[in-house]
C-alpha positions as CSV (number, residue, x, y, z in Angstrom):
1,M,-172.8,-60.1,9.4
2,V,-171.9,-57.8,12.3
3,S,-174.7,-56.2,14.2
4,K,-174.9,-52.4,14.9
5,K,-174.4,-53.1,18.6
6,Q,-171.2,-55.2,18.0
7,R,-169.8,-52.6,15.6
8,K,-170.4,-49.8,18.1
9,K,-168.8,-51.8,20.9
10,Y,-165.8,-52.5,18.6
11,I,-165.4,-48.8,17.7
12,V,-165.7,-47.7,21.4
13,T,-163.0,-50.3,22.3
14,L,-160.7,-48.9,19.5
15,L,-161.2,-45.4,20.7
16,T,-160.6,-46.3,24.3
17,M,-157.3,-48.1,23.3
18,R,-156.2,-45.1,21.3
19,D,-157.1,-42.7,24.1
20,K,-155.1,-44.7,26.6
21,Q,-152.1,-44.8,24.3
22,A,-152.3,-41.1,23.7
23,L,-152.6,-40.5,27.5
24,K,-149.5,-42.6,28.1
25,L,-147.5,-40.7,25.5
26,A,-148.8,-37.4,26.9
27,A,-147.8,-38.4,30.4
28,V,-144.2,-39.3,29.3
29,G,-144.0,-36.0,27.5
30,M,-145.3,-34.0,30.4
31,V,-142.9,-35.5,33.0
32,A,-139.9,-35.6,30.7
33,M,-138.7,-32.2,31.8
34,F,-139.1,-33.1,35.5
35,L,-137.2,-36.4,34.9
36,V,-134.3,-34.6,33.2
37,S,-134.2,-31.8,35.7
38,G,-134.3,-34.3,38.7
39,V,-131.6,-36.5,37.2
40,M,-129.3,-33.5,36.6
41,K,-129.8,-32.3,40.2
42,I,-129.1,-35.7,41.7
43,K,-126.2,-36.4,39.3
44,S,-124.5,-33.1,40.4
45,W,-125.4,-33.7,44.1
46,G,-127.4,-30.5,44.0
47,A,-124.5,-28.3,42.8
48,S,-126.2,-27.6,39.4
49,E,-128.6,-25.0,41.0
50,A,-127.1,-24.5,44.5
51,E,-125.3,-21.2,43.6
52,R,-128.4,-19.7,42.1
53,F,-130.6,-20.9,45.0
54,S,-128.0,-19.6,47.5
55,L,-128.0,-16.1,45.9
56,R,-131.8,-15.9,45.8
57,T,-132.4,-17.1,49.4
58,G,-129.3,-15.9,51.2
59,M,-128.7,-19.5,52.5
60,C,-125.2,-20.9,52.7
61,K,-124.1,-22.9,49.7
62,P,-123.8,-26.3,51.4
63,N,-127.4,-26.1,52.7
64,S,-128.6,-24.8,49.3
65,Q,-126.9,-27.8,47.6
66,R,-128.8,-30.2,50.0
67,I,-132.1,-28.5,49.2
68,V,-131.5,-28.7,45.5
69,F,-130.5,-32.3,45.8
70,L,-133.8,-33.0,47.7
71,A,-135.7,-31.1,45.0
72,G,-134.2,-33.5,42.4
73,I,-135.4,-36.5,44.4
74,I,-138.9,-35.0,44.8
75,E,-139.0,-34.3,41.0
76,L,-138.2,-37.9,40.3
77,L,-140.7,-39.2,42.8
78,G,-143.5,-37.1,41.4
79,S,-142.6,-38.1,37.9
80,F,-142.5,-41.8,38.7
81,L,-145.8,-41.6,40.5
82,I,-147.4,-40.1,37.4
83,L,-145.9,-42.6,35.1
84,Q,-146.8,-45.6,37.3
85,G,-150.3,-44.3,37.7
86,V,-150.8,-43.9,34.0
87,L,-149.2,-47.2,33.0
88,Q,-151.1,-49.2,35.7
89,D,-154.3,-47.2,35.7
90,K,-153.9,-46.0,39.3
91,R,-155.5,-42.6,39.3
92,S,-154.5,-41.9,42.9
93,N,-150.8,-42.1,42.0
94,V,-151.3,-39.7,39.0
95,E,-153.0,-37.2,41.3
96,L,-150.4,-37.5,44.0
97,G,-147.5,-37.2,41.6
98,A,-149.2,-34.2,39.9
99,A,-149.7,-32.5,43.2
100,I,-146.1,-33.0,44.2
101,L,-144.8,-31.5,41.0
102,A,-147.3,-28.6,41.1
103,V,-146.2,-27.7,44.6
104,L,-142.5,-27.9,43.6
105,T,-143.2,-25.8,40.5
106,V,-145.0,-23.1,42.5
107,L,-142.2,-22.9,45.1
108,A,-139.5,-22.7,42.4
109,T,-141.5,-20.0,40.6
110,L,-141.9,-17.9,43.7
111,I,-138.3,-18.3,44.7
112,F,-136.7,-17.6,41.3
113,Y,-139.0,-15.6,39.1
114,T,-141.0,-13.2,41.2
115,N,-138.6,-10.7,42.8
116,P,-137.9,-9.0,40.4
117,L,-140.6,-10.4,38.2
118,K,-139.2,-12.3,35.2
119,P,-142.3,-12.6,33.0
120,Y,-141.3,-15.2,30.5
121,P,-140.0,-17.9,32.9
122,F,-142.9,-17.0,35.3
123,L,-145.5,-17.5,32.6
124,S,-143.7,-20.7,31.3
125,N,-144.0,-22.2,34.8
126,L,-147.7,-21.2,35.0
127,A,-148.3,-22.9,31.7
128,V,-146.7,-26.1,33.1
129,L,-149.2,-26.0,36.0
130,S,-152.2,-25.9,33.7
């Protein structure tokens, strides 16, 4: 016969395992858009968003392309830090990766969606931050 204490410990262990699995799945889902976006920017050597960035900032297209390429690398770095932190229980990596992606998202939102204000993309990016 199993004691109440052993049964409670078993239930807590099951819940903890389920919570960790759910957290891993949520982390993959959360960073998926950053992974895809980063890969596309790197794959195109920054050309995927360079024209748009150049028009918004007034910067020449070659420099815009370099900045977009760098943004792709930063997106992948932040995503990998989050995934590594979740999979290896390294909270500091999760926090660093989340901070990197949050700063990148704020900058992109300010550059692309505030002047003139585009409410739907702006609110979508705010939702990602939360």
